[in-house]
One Martini backbone bead per residue (centre of mass of N, CA, C, O) as a GRO file, in nm:
protein
  117
    1MET     BB    1  -1.771   1.041  -0.316
    2SER     BB    2  -1.451   1.071  -0.333
    3ASN     BB    3  -1.181   1.168  -0.514
    4ILE     BB    4  -1.001   0.926  -0.454
    5ASN     BB    5  -1.190   0.705  -0.554
    6LEU     BB    6  -1.212   0.810  -0.843
    7PHE     BB    7  -0.914   0.797  -0.910
    8GLU     BB    8  -0.874   0.492  -0.856
    9LYS     BB    9  -1.078   0.395  -1.065
   10ARG     BB   10  -0.938   0.524  -1.310
   11ARG     BB   11  -0.664   0.388  -1.269
   12GLN     BB   12  -0.763   0.089  -1.287
   13ARG     BB   13  -0.891   0.109  -1.566
   14THR     BB   14  -0.632   0.182  -1.714
   15ARG     BB   15  -0.456  -0.061  -1.623
   16THR     BB   16  -0.637  -0.281  -1.746
   17GLN     BB   17  -0.607  -0.194  -2.044
   18ILE     BB   18  -0.302  -0.227  -2.054
   19ARG     BB   19  -0.287  -0.532  -1.988
   20LYS     BB   20  -0.453  -0.627  -2.236
   21ASN     BB   21  -0.274  -0.430  -2.462
   22ASN     BB   22   0.044  -0.468  -2.432
   23ALA     BB   23   0.236  -0.696  -2.566
   24GLY     BB   24   0.520  -0.660  -2.390
   25ARG     BB   25   0.534  -0.368  -2.331
   26PRO     BB   26   0.641  -0.102  -2.205
   27ARG     BB   27   0.571   0.157  -1.963
   28LEU     BB   28   0.456   0.494  -1.946
   29SER     BB   29   0.473   0.653  -1.643
   30VAL     BB   30   0.267   0.897  -1.473
   31HIS     BB   31   0.340   1.163  -1.235
   32ARG     BB   32   0.142   1.411  -1.055
   33THR     BB   33   0.189   1.725  -0.915
   34ASN     BB   34   0.187   2.051  -0.818
   35GLN     BB   35   0.526   2.070  -0.856
   36HIS     BB   36   0.554   1.791  -1.026
   37ILE     BB   37   0.703   1.558  -1.272
   38TYR     BB   38   0.683   1.209  -1.362
   39ALA     BB   39   0.886   0.951  -1.535
   40GLN     BB   40   0.850   0.600  -1.635
   41ILE     BB   41   1.000   0.298  -1.746
   42ILE     BB   42   0.828  -0.019  -1.740
   43ASP     BB   43   0.903  -0.363  -1.689
   44ASP     BB   44   0.671  -0.602  -1.607
   45ALA     BB   45   0.821  -0.871  -1.654
   46LYS     BB   46   1.069  -0.780  -1.457
   47GLY     BB   47   1.017  -0.538  -1.252
   48ALA     BB   48   1.153  -0.278  -1.402
   49THR     BB   49   1.336   0.009  -1.442
   50VAL     BB   50   1.465   0.166  -1.727
   51ALA     BB   51   1.350   0.471  -1.702
   52ALA     BB   52   1.401   0.818  -1.577
   53ALA     BB   53   1.210   1.130  -1.500
   54SER     BB   54   1.236   1.472  -1.363
   55THR     BB   55   1.202   1.793  -1.204
   56LEU     BB   56   1.434   1.724  -0.981
   57GLU     BB   57   1.646   1.768  -1.167
   58SER     BB   58   1.901   1.988  -1.213
   59ASP     BB   59   1.856   2.045  -1.534
   60LEU     BB   60   1.521   2.106  -1.478
   61LYS     BB   61   1.483   2.338  -1.259
   62LYS     BB   62   1.475   2.599  -1.444
   63ASP     BB   63   1.166   2.538  -1.547
   64GLY     BB   64   1.039   2.413  -1.336
   65GLY     BB   65   0.757   2.190  -1.225
   66SER     BB   66   0.441   2.329  -1.304
   67ASN     BB   67   0.466   2.308  -1.628
   68LYS     BB   68   0.471   2.251  -1.964
   69ASP     BB   69   0.775   2.291  -2.009
   70ALA     BB   70   0.866   2.080  -1.805
   71ALA     BB   71   0.714   1.841  -1.933
   72THR     BB   72   0.863   1.855  -2.203
   73SER     BB   73   1.145   1.799  -2.089
   74VAL     BB   74   1.078   1.521  -1.971
   75GLY     BB   75   0.990   1.388  -2.238
   76LYS     BB   76   1.263   1.417  -2.384
   77LEU     BB   77   1.436   1.269  -2.170
   78ILE     BB   78   1.287   0.993  -2.172
   79ALA     BB   79   1.342   0.935  -2.470
   80GLU     BB   80   1.648   0.928  -2.458
   81ARG     BB   81   1.674   0.705  -2.237
   82ALA     BB   82   1.521   0.489  -2.393
   83LYS     BB   83   1.704   0.474  -2.639
   84ALA     BB   84   1.959   0.397  -2.471
   85ALA     BB   85   1.800   0.124  -2.361
   86GLY     BB   86   1.626   0.010  -2.626
   87VAL     BB   87   1.359   0.183  -2.638
   88ASP     BB   88   1.065   0.253  -2.873
   89THR     BB   89   0.814   0.097  -2.739
   90VAL     BB   90   0.510   0.198  -2.578
   91VAL     BB   91   0.290   0.241  -2.304
   92PHE     BB   92   0.050   0.465  -2.196
   93ASP     BB   93   0.037   0.581  -1.847
   94ARG     BB   94  -0.171   0.817  -1.689
   95GLY     BB   95  -0.278   0.733  -1.394
   96GLY     BB   96  -0.579   0.894  -1.391
   97TYR     BB   97  -0.513   1.117  -1.563
   98LEU     BB   98  -0.579   1.349  -1.768
   99TYR     BB   99  -0.549   1.417  -2.116
  100HIS     BB  100  -0.396   1.705  -2.002
  101GLY     BB  101  -0.165   1.927  -2.030
  102ARG     BB  102   0.107   1.799  -1.882
  103VAL     BB  103   0.054   1.510  -1.985
  104LYS     BB  104   0.035   1.582  -2.285
  105ALA     BB  105   0.314   1.721  -2.312
  106LEU     BB  106   0.481   1.473  -2.241
  107ALA     BB  107   0.378   1.282  -2.463
  108GLU     BB  108   0.450   1.459  -2.712
  109ALA     BB  109   0.755   1.478  -2.648
  110ALA     BB  110   0.811   1.173  -2.662
  111ARG     BB  111   0.726   1.143  -2.954
  112ASP     BB  112   0.927   1.352  -3.071
  113GLY     BB  113   1.178   1.179  -2.942
  114GLY     BB  114   1.080   0.858  -3.057
  115LEU     BB  115   0.837   0.746  -2.929
  116ASN     BB  116   0.608   0.471  -2.941
  117PHE     BB  117   0.218   0.500  -2.885
   0.00000   0.00000   0.00000
């Protein structure tokens, strides 16, 4: 099996567990590339994005895009924007990525910023 198939299997397994245990909460979805990290809060009931943040934004470019400090900044920013949109409880969707490194840094920063998950 190739790595893409393993990644997709892990991603689908994660998404299935989120759907089972969601209870109507929006999900904090994370996407990671070699150069950047992206986070968005998605309301699956409405099919709409409530808040989004990434290292592509001009105020976060100074941190660089591919390190834990940048992921921490994105986590804090997504928490601020979620609070402003009236969201305080979410389900964390790691999207097939291991809960380690930049993904973990983003999640912990979002928790410190006031999001509950």
